[in-house]
C-alpha positions in Angstrom: 9.2 10.2 14.3 9.8 6.5 13.4 10.1 5.3 9.2 7.3 2.9 7.8 7.3 0.1 5.0 3.9 0.0 3.7 3.2 -3.0 1.0 0.2 -3.2 -0.7 -0.8 -5.6 -3.9 -3.2 -3.9 -6.8 -5.7 -5.9 -8.6 -4.3 -6.5 -11.9 -7.4 -5.8 -13.5 -7.7 -2.8 -13.1 -6.2 -0.3 -16.3 -3.1 2.5 -15.1 -4.4 4.7 -14.2 -6.5 3.1 -11.8 -4.5 1.2 -9.8 -2.5 5.1 -9.9 -5.7 5.9 -8.2 -5.5 3.6 -5.6 -2.2 4.9 -4.4 -2.8 8.5 -4.5 -5.1 7.2 -2.0 -3.3 5.5 0.4 -0.5 8.6 -0.2 -3.9 10.8 1.2 -4.9 8.7 3.4 -0.9 8.6 5.6 -0.8 12.3 5.2 -4.4 12.8 6.4 -2.7 11.0 9.7 0.2 12.9 9.9 2.5 10.9 8.1 5.2 12.4 5.3 5.6 10.0 2.7 9.6 9.9 1.4 9.1 7.5 -2.0 7.5 5.7 -3.4 8.9 1.7 -4.6 6.6 0.1 -8.1 7.9 -3.4 -8.5 4.8 -4.2 -11.0 3.3 -6.8 -12.4 4.0 -10.4 -10.5 2.6 -14.0 -10.2 1.4 -14.9 -6.6 2.8 -18.0 -5.0 -1.1 -19.2 -5.1 -4.6 -17.2 -6.0 -6.0 -14.6 -4.1 -9.3 -13.9 -5.0 -9.2 -15.6 -8.1 -6.4 -14.3 -9.7 -2.9 -15.1 -10.5 -1.4 -11.9 -10.9 -1.1 -8.8 -8.8 1.0 -4.9 -8.6 2.8 -4.8 -6.3 3.5 -1.3 -4.2 5.8 -0.1 -1.0 5.5 3.0 0.2 7.9 4.6 2.6 7.3 7.2 5.0 8.1 8.8 8.2 5.2 8.7 10.8 4.0 8.2 14.5 3.3 4.5 16.8 -0.7 5.7 16.0 -0.3 6.5 12.4 -0.3 3.2 10.6 -3.0 1.6 12.8 -5.5 4.2 11.3 -3.9 4.0 7.9 -4.2 -0.3 7.8 -7.6 0.5 8.7 -9.2 2.3 5.9 -6.3 0.4 3.6 -8.2 -2.5 4.7 -12.0 -2.0 3.7 -10.5 -0.8 -0.5 -11.4 -1.8 -3.5 -8.6 -3.2 -5.8 -6.5 -3.4 -2.9 -5.8 -7.4 -2.5 -3.4 -7.7 0.5 -1.2 -5.5 2.3 1.3 -5.7 5.2 2.6 -2.4 6.9 6.0 -3.2 8.7 8.3 -0.8 11.1 12.0 -0.1 9.7 14.7 -0.2 11.8 16.9 2.6 12.9 
């Protein structure tokens, strides 16, 4: 199993509960495809370097997980169409 880090930027317009729901859906996607979520790091609200969808701020989350090589592609496919996710990036961590 490989270790991955998934960075997710969520819209700042959402309430706390709605943001938590988005992250829970992301974690559910990872476990659905056979991954194991090890840690979720919340960085809070940050300003963007440039405007994204007419917004200047967003909430940053970093989800660390272990999974087979096919899992990140499947997760990214579904995150791409999720509402309220402004940006995402999944990278493999070095051993």
